[in-house]
N, C-alpha and C positions, 0 to 999 in steps of 0.2 A: 886165490880162491878163499883162503881163510879170511882175508881182509873183507871180501864181499859178504861173507856170513856175518862177520862182526858188524858191518854196516847195516845189514838187514835187521839184525837183532836190535841195534840202536834205534833204527827208524820205527820198529814195532813198539819199542818201549816209549819212545817219544810220543807216538800217536796215542798210545794207551794212557799215558800221563795227561796228555792234552785233553783227551775225552773225559777222564776222571775229574780234572779240575774245571774244564770248560763248561761241561753240561750243567753242573750246579750253578756256576756263575751266570750262565745264560738263562737258566730257569729263574734264578733270583732276580736278574735284571728285568725279566718279564713281570714277575710279581711286584717288584718295586715300582714299575711303571704304572701299576693300577692303584698304588697307595695314594691316599689323599686325606685332606682334613675338611670336614664339614663343621662350620662354626657359625650358627645362625640364631639370631634372636628376633622375636616378633612380638611387639606389644600393641598390636592393632585391635585387640579384642576388648571392646569398651562397651559401657552401658551408662546412659545418662537418664536421670529421673528428676522430675520436679516435685515429687511427692516423697517427703522424708518422714511422714508420720505413720504410714502403714508398714506392717511386717511384710517383707518381700522374700522371695525364694530363689536360691541359687543351687543348681545341681552341676556337679563336676564328675565326669566319668572318663577315666584314662586307662589305656592298656599299659603304658609304661611311664615312668618319670616320677621324680620327687615333687610333692606339692607343698608349697609354703604359703600360708594364709596370714596376712597381717593387715593392719589398719593404718590409714593415712589421714591427714588433716581434713576437717570438714569443709574447708574453703576451696578445695580443688574442684575442678569442673565435673569430672566423671565420677559416677557413683561406684563403678567397678572397672578395674583395668586388669586384664590377664596377659601376662608375658610368658611366652613359650621359648625355651632355650634348647637347642640341639647342638651337641658336641660329639663328633665321632672322628676317630682316627683309625685307619686300617686299610685293608686291601679291598679292591673292587668298589672304591668310592669315587674314583676319578670321574669328574664331570657330572656327579650326582647332586641332587638337592633333597632336602627333607620330604618334599611333597611326593617323591617317588616311593617313599617308605611309609609315610604317615598321612592320614586325612584328619582334618579338623573341621568341626561343625560348631558354629556359634549362633545360637538363637537368642537374640537380645532385643526383640521388638518390645517386649513387656515381660513382667514377672508371670510365671517362673522363668528364670534365665537357665539355659542349658548349654554347657560347654562339654564337647566330646572330642577326645583325641584317640584315634584308633590306629593300630598297626595294620597296614593293608594286608600283609601276608608274612607270616613268620619265615617262610622260605625265601623271601626277598632280602631279609636282613639276617645275615649269619653272624651272631654275636661272637662266635669263636674266631672270626677273622678280624675283630676289632681290638686294637691295642688300648683304646680309650673310648668309653661311652658315658655320656652324662646328659640325661634328659631332665628338665625341670620345668615346673609350671608355678609361676609366682602370681598370687592373687592379692590385689590391693583393693581394699574396701574403704569407703569413706566412713569415718568414725561416728557420724551422726545417724547412720542408717542401721536398721535392725533386720537381720535375715534369719530365715530357716535355711540350714545348709545340709546338703546331702553330698558326700564325697565318696567316690568309689574308685579304687586303684587296684589293678591286677598285680603290678610289680613296681614298687616304689614306696618311699616313706612319706608320711604326712605330718607336717608341723603346723600347729594352730596356736597362735599367740593372741590372746585377748587382753589388751592393756587397760590401764586405769580409765574409768569413765565410760567405757564402751559397753553397749548392751547387745546380747545375743539371744536368740530364741532357741528352737530345737536344733541340735547338732548331731548328725549321724555320719559316722566314718566307717567304711568297710574296705579292708585291705587284704588281698589274697596272700601276697608275699612282701613283707616290709614292716616297718615300725610306725607307731602313732605316738606323737608327742603333743600333749595338751599343756598349755601354760596360761592360767587364769590369774590375773593380778588386779585387785580392786575394781573388778568389772561387775556387771549385773547380768545374771543369767535368768531368763524368763521361761525356759523350757527344759527339756530332757537332754542328757548327754549319753550317747550310745556309741560304742566302739566294738567292731568285730575284726579279728585278725586270725587268718588261717595259719600262717607261719611267720612269726615275728613277735615283737614286744610292744607293750603299751606302757607309757610313762605319763602319769597324770599328776599335775601339780596345780594346787590352788592356794592362793594367798589372799585372804580377806575378800573373797568374792561375796556378793550379796545376791539374794534370790527374791523374786517377786511373787512366786507361787510355789507350792509344794512340787519338788522336782525329783526325778528319778535318774540314777546313774545305772547303766547297764553295760558291762564289759564282758566279752566272750573271746577266749583265746583257745585255739586248738593245740598249737605247739608254740610255747613262748612264755616269757616272764611278764609279770605285772608289777609295777611300782606305783603306789599311791602315796602322795605326800601332801598333807593338809595342814595349813597353818591359818588359824582363824582367831582374830582378836576383836572383831566387831560382830554385832548381832547378825545372825543368818537372815532373819526376816521370815523364815518358813522352816518346815521340817524337811529333811532330805533322806530318802531311802535309796538303797542301791544293792545290786547283786553282781558279783563277779564269778564267772565260770571258767575254770582253767582245766583243760583236759590233760595236758602234760606240760608242767612248768612250775615256776616258783612265784611266790608273792612276797613283796617287801612292803610293809605298811609303816608309815610314819605319821604322827599326829601331834598337834599342839594347839591348845586354846588357852587364852588368858582372860576368859570371861566366865563368871559364874552363871551366866544366862545361856551358856551353850553346853550341851551334853553329847556324849558319844556312846554308842553301843554297837558292838559287832560280834559276830559268831562265825565259827568254822565247823561245820558238821563233819562227823567221821563215824566209822563203825564197820564191823565185818559184814553186817547185813545191808550195808549201803554201798554205793559206788564211790564213796569218798574215802581216800586213804592217804591223807597228807601227813607230813612230818611236822612236829612242833618243837619250839624251844623247850629245853628241859624244865625250865622254871614254871612252865604252865601245866605240866602233867606228872613229873616225878616228885614223889613226896619229899625226898631229901632236899630237893631244890625248890619245892613249891613256896611261893611267896617271896622268892629271891630274885625276881626280875628287876634288876637295879635300874633298868632304863624305863620302867613303868611307874609313873607317879600319878596319883589321884584316880586310880582305877580299882575296881573290885573284879576279881576273876575267880571262876569256879575251879574246882579240883576234879576234873573229869577222869574217868576210868577208861584208858585207851584200849582195854581189853573188852569193853562192852560192845554189844551188837549194834547199838544205836545211841549216839551221844553227840555232844558238840562242846567245843571250847568257846566260852563266852567272856567277854570283857566289857564292863560297863563303868562309865565314869561315876564317881560317888554322888555328884550333884544330880545326875540323871536318875540314879538308883533311889535317891531320896525325894524325887519329884520336885526339884528346886529350879529346874531350867525352863526357859521360855521356848527354846527351839533345840533340835537335836539332829544328829546323824544316826542313821540306823542301817548298818551295812552287813552283808552276808557274803562270805567267800566260800565257794564250792570248788574244792581242789580234788580232782579225780586221781591224779598222780603227780606228786611234787612236794613242795614244802611251803610252810608259812613262816615268815621271819618278821621280826619287829625291829624297827629302829627305835628312836626315842618316842614314847607315848606319854604326853603330859597334859593333864587337865586341871586347870586352876578351879578349885571349888569354893 
């Protein structure tokens, strides 16, 4: 009788352990059976034009994905080629294709060109079930063409590289969640540069860009940091004005020119009676440090009273102050909550 009781207890323990171990393994095996990889690239979105003299228009609107815009040799056949890449690894993907989650519309019969990538339904694609997700849109433009460009992304980064000898007209970028990176080198800008970010950063770099008409820069960030890096050693050709509005974030400003024909002026408003409450480097506002900004060369800056109700920090290159420049930058930074920081500021007078 005792042997039967021991056997019964043993069987119960065995069944219990089997259930404890077996159920998770069974569940895991079911989950693994739905795991898969989607890795698809599609570069069939093209545009060909015989007219290279007119300014054309390209609009890109995407729910998700990083956008990279670059230029290619003028001898290629197509004026614009857009490549879309989908990479997903996770559960519930077995037997699936990108078209079950995304829709793409490409209107390319004539300018304006319109490319739209939409997520069909957020409920269809559960990001939490994805081990890897990488969506990207690569835009290749022939370097002899000039475009107005309007780029709008809900979630993703935008990178715009304008290389030597290329001309661009108006450029508008709007990102809900993500970063914008501009890189202009020895290019020609014929219009305005505008960037909006709700949550993310803007990094703007320009090196010896040339302008054909008075241009305006306008950057707006709700939450995020702004970096502006200007290096100018040849004549601008025009005057440049700009405004940056940062609701909550920091600004890093770097500037260098090696020409007595180029001037720079910028200001940062502040005051208890205003909405602007930025922090500044000590050398711009504390008497004991005033005039000791070792990284500022060739600039005059005021001695603002940070306790005042309404004032501004102003820095002006000496050649601009003395009306000796042909062209100049005139920028304004409106920081509601955050800080203004300077890298090297150098103006050769």
